N, C-alpha and C positions, 0 to 999 in steps of 0.2 A: 703770535701766541699771546693770549690774554689769561692772566692769573687772577682769580678772585680773592676775596679777603682771607678765606681759610687757607689758601695756597701761599699766602705771605704772612701768616699769623704769627710766626715765631722763627727763631734761627733754623730749626729743623726743616720747617716748610720752605724757607728761602734756600737752604742747601739743596733740597729736592728740586726746586725751581732751576737752580744753576745747572744741575745734572741734566735736566730736561732740555734746557736751552742749548747746552753743549751737544746733546744727542740729536736734537731736531735741526739745529743750525738755522733757526728762524732769524731773519734780519730785523724784525720789529717785535718788541715785547711791551705789552700794556699791562699795568698792574693796578689793582684796587687799593684802597686804604687797608691797613691791617684789620683783621677781623674785629668787628664791633666798634671800631673807631668812629665811623660815621654816626652811629647811634649816639655815642657819647658827645660828639660835636653838636648834634641836634639838641641834646639835653643842655649843653653849655649855652646855646642860643636862647633856650627857654629861660635859663637862669638869668641871662642878661636882660631879657624882657621883663622879668620880675624884679630887676634891680639887685639881684643877688650876685654881685661882683666877686665876693670872697669865695662863694661856692663854685662859681664858674672857674675861677683861677685855680682852686684846689684840684678840680678835675683836669684842667689843662696841664698842671704841674705833674700829675700822675701819668698823663698821656706822654708828656715829654720824657719822663723817667723810663717808661716802657720802650719808647722809640730809641732812646740812648742805649738801653740794655740790648735791644735787638741789633742795632747798628754796630755796637762794640763787638758783639759775638760773630758777626758775619764779615767784618772788614779787618784789614791790617794796614797795608800801605796807605789806603785812602781814609783811614779812620779819623784822623784829626780834622781833615777838611769836611768829612761827612758829618761828624758831630757838631762842628761849627755851623754848618748849613741847617741842620735839624733844629739846633737851639735858636738860630736867627728866625726861622719860620714861626716857632712857638712864641718867642718873645714879641714878635710883631702881632701875632694873634691875640696874645694876652692884652696888649695895648688896645687893640680894636674892641675886644669884648668889654674892657673897662669903659670905653667911650659909649658903647651901646647900652651898658648897664646904667650909665648916668642918664641917657635919654629914655631908658625903659622902652625902647622900640627897636625891633630888628626887621628891617624891610626885606623883601625877597632878594634884593641885590646884596644887602649885607649878609644874609644867610648864606648865599652862594660863596661869598668871600670867606666865611667861617668854615664851611664844609669842604672847600677846595684844599685845605691844608692837609687833610688825611692822605689824599693821592699825591700831593706834591712831595711830602716827606717820605712816603713809602717808595715812590719811584726813585728818589735820590739814593735811598739806602740800597735798593736792589741794583741800581746801576753801578754803585761803588762796589758792591759784593761781587758782581760779575767781573768787573775790571780787575779786582784783586785776585780772582781765580784764573787770571790769564786770558780772559775772553775780551777782545777789543770792544769797548763799549762807550757809547756817548749818551748822556742824559739830555733829553730835549723837553723843554717846558711845553706840555700839551696845549697850553693857552696860546702859544705862538703858531700853532698849526690848525687847531680845530676852530673854525670861525662859525659863530652862531648868531641867531637873532637875539633880541634883548628880552625874551620871555624867561625871566629869571626863575630858577627852580625846575624848569622843564623846557630848556632851550632847544630849538630846532637847528640842525646844522645847515650851513650853506655849502653844499657839496662842491660846487665849482671853485669857490674861494679856498676851501680846505684843500682841494687837490693841488691848487697852485702853491699854497704854503707847504704842503708835503713835498712837492717837487723841489722847493728851495731848502727846506730844513731837514728832511728825512732822506730822500733819495741819494744826494751826494755822499752822505755818510755810509749808507748801506752799500753803495757802489764801491767804496773803499774797503769793504769788509767788516765794518763796525756793526755791532748790534745796537740798535737805537731803542732806548727805554723811555716810555712816556707814562704819565698817570692817566688813568681812565676817568670818565665821568665829568671831566672839566674842559671848558673851552673859554672863548672870550668873544665879545662883540667886535665889530670892525673898529670900534674906538678903543679896544683893548680892555674893556671891563670884564672881570671874571664872571663866568656863567657855569651852570651845571645842567646836565641832560636829564636830571631826575634820578630818583633812587634806582639802583640796579643799572645805571647808565654806562658802566665800564664795558659791558658786553657790546653795547651800541658803539662806544668809542672805538673798540677794536675793529668792528665791522667797517666803520667809517674810515679808519686809517688803512685797513686792508684793501678796501675799494680804491682809496686814494693813491696807493702805490701799486695797484694791479697785482695783488698777492695771488699765489697759486692756491692757497688754502688759508682759512681762518680757523684757528684752534682756540676753543674756550676750555681752559683748564679749571676744574672745579673740584668739589669733594664728593661727587657721586660718579658712577660709572658711565653715565650718559643720560639720554632721555629715557624715562621709564614709562611703563604702561599705565601707571597711576601714581599719585602722590603717596610715598611710603609712610607718611604720617597719618594717612587715612585708610590705606589698603595694605594689608600684610603681604609681604613677598611679591611685590610687583616685578614684572620681567623687563629686561633691557630691550629697547627698540633699536636694532642694529642700523637701520637705515629708514629715512622718511623723506618726503618732499618738502621743499620750501613752504608750500601752501599749508601742508599739515602742521609743520613746526610753527608757523605763524599763528594758526588757530589755537594750538595747544598753549603757546606762550601767552597769547592774549587772554585766554580763559583760565590762567592760573598755574601753568607748569613753571615752577619756580626756577628750574635749572637754566632758563633762558629768558632774557629781557624781551618783552614783546616787539620792540623796534629793531632788535639785533640783526635780523636777517635781511632787512630792507635794502641796505647798501649792497649786501652780498647778492641778493636776487637781481638787482639792477646790473651787476657785473658778471652774474652767473659764476660766482666764486663758491666752491663747496665750504660748508661750515662743519667742523668736527667738534663734538663735545667729549672731553676726556677727563679722567680722574687723576689728579696729581699725586694721590696717595696709592694709586693702583695703575701705574703707567703702562703696564703690559696689557691692560684690558683694551679691546678694540674700540670701545666707545660707541658713539652714535654719529653717523655721517648724514648730513643734510644736503641734498642736491636738488637740481631742478626736476629731475625725473623720479628719483627714488625707486623703491621696490615695493610692490604690493605685499601686504601682510597676509599671505596665504588665504586670500578670499575673505578675510575678516576685518575687524576694526584695527586701527594702528595704535591708538592710546586713548586714555580718558584724562580730562582735566577738570578741576572745580575751582570756582571763585566764590569765596565765602563772604558773609556779611553784606549781602546785596539788598537793596530796597526796591520793591515793585511799586510803581505809580500807575494808577488807573485813571484815565481821563475820559469823561463821558459828557457829550453835548448833543442832546436830542435835536437841538435847534440847528447846530452847525455841522454835526458829524458827517464827514465825507463831502461836505459842501466844498466848492472851489476855494482853495486857500487855507482850509482848516489845518491840514498837516503842516503846511509851511509855517503858519502862525505858531503851532504847537512846538515845532523843533527850533524855531527862532528863540524861544524862551531858553532852551538848553544851551544854545549857542551863546546867547547873551551872558549866561552865567558860567560859560566855559566848562561845562559838565558833559562828558561823553555818555552816550547811551549804549548799552551792550546788546540788549535783546528788545525787539519790537514785535508785538502781535496786534492784529486788529480783528474786531468782530463787528456785528451789525450795529452795536450801540456804544462801543468803547474802543479806545486804544490803550494798550498796556506797554509800559517800557520798564527796563531795569537800569539802575545806576549803582555804582559802588563807591562813588565819591559824593558824600553827603554834606560836605562843608558848606555848600550854598543851597541846601535843600529847602530851607524856609523861604528864601527869596523865589526859588523856582515854583513852589506850591502857590505862593501869593499871586504870582504872575499868571499861572495857569488858571487860577480861580476867577480871573477877570473875564474869562469866556467859556469856562467849562466847570463841571463838577469834578472834584479830585479826591481820590482815596489813596492812602499811602500805607504800605505794608512792609515793615522792616523785618530783619532777622530771616531773610530768605537767602537762597544760594543758587548758583548756576552750575550745572554739570554739563560738560561738553564731550560728546563721543565723536572722535575724529577718524576718518579713513578715506582714502581715495576710492576704495571699493564701494562706498555708499553710492557712487555715481552709476555703477554698473549692476549692483545687486540690490533690488528693492526689498528683498526679504530681511536685510540687515536692520532696516528701520523697525519692522514689525518685531524682530527678535529683541531689539533694544527696549522697546516699550513694554513688551511682554515680560521681560526679565525683571522689571521694577514692580511687578505684581500689584499689590493693593496700596502701594505708597501714593499718597495724593500729589498729583502734579499740578502746579499752578499755571504754567505756560509750557508749550512745546512748539518748537519751530525747527525747520530745516533750511539751511542757507541755499541761495540760488545756485551756488556752485555745487551743491549736494555733496559737500565734503564733510559736513558735520551735522549732528543732531544736538539740539540744545534743550535741556530740561531745566525749568525753574521750579524749585520746591523749597520746603522749609529747611532752614539751615540745620536744624536738629536731625533731619532725615538723611543728611549727606553721607555719614559713614555707612549706613545700611544700603543706601542706593548705590554708592560707589562699589561696595562689596558685591552686591548682586549683579551689577553690570560686569564687573571684573570676572566674577565666576562664570558668567555666561559666555564671555568672549576670550578670556585669556588663561583659564585654568584647563590644563590638559585632562581630558577625560580618559 
């Protein structure tokens, strides 16, 4: 069972968590930092880079007070030890941030050390609360189990090493009937240096731990009823998707479905472990079940997703286009700058790609201009229509394009798997486009 930030946000949320753990009898529980804490820790790191030690300390003292308040409310017999552990973590963090503020530099490695504290303290509080409610519980430092590479801020797990650590640190405790509580999002290198899996990585942690202990099911407890047919912030009254395939869920997560981290299901796919998305505030709801096979959505699409604030890059080279080695040279630029490409289309005279990470965009454009003409178009978006039925019903593609009417489309593509249709259009057109697509496929006539 993995509980997100809103599911451990305050004493009421943690008490709901305790009731759910008691009901489900899950042997492993993974928790995120308390709601909004990671954002505040990112701000603290920025303060340190600006040399604003006093401002950073003020934020950390406020965070300490919040955690003490929550811990006090949900513990009794373990209260004194828990409060001491929480204070020790924050005092150590305040010392680190002061040192970083003197240097006015926060390296990726130092940032991971700062951000890890959110999960460390929340998991200690939850473990103590469960134990005080009569549930045999052991807290395990996630960094002693989840082994990663040294790509700080977006580390990749070493699944074989992690499985070996889980066999040592988790399995013996669950075998004795204990619930094991770990923080999500964090791991460590083989040398023991703290790393993080990137924002939203607690879901990923849960799947990694679930796969490492051969779980029967991985449950992601969040603040929505499951995977929806569209983002409720963009489309009014989206519907619940009761069941979908691993492949569909992966496409939706990658293209912006916020309820699931894009990497979450990879370890589950490898082990064929079902993933269920549930609402901790509406525990009786059936949620969404993600399996290898899934169930077709009555001959229609399964769901829509959108990725906002995308940049389109057009690369044109009349001299080299489609010549041997041109595409390799083009994509080597993106690899060099560690920037993933989402959508690729080619025409007779150009290649167009989309990126949503623009931190290294200037360098990418400069390198591309060494061998091609380059145009850049910001403030674009990707809409992805996903469904296994696209493979068997060619009319769905036509219906999707037709439903968008006169909206100008910048790029259109369909994946080789024929599981999705991707539209690239102006970001400003997303609400109208999503609404028209949703009306065409998900509104009962």
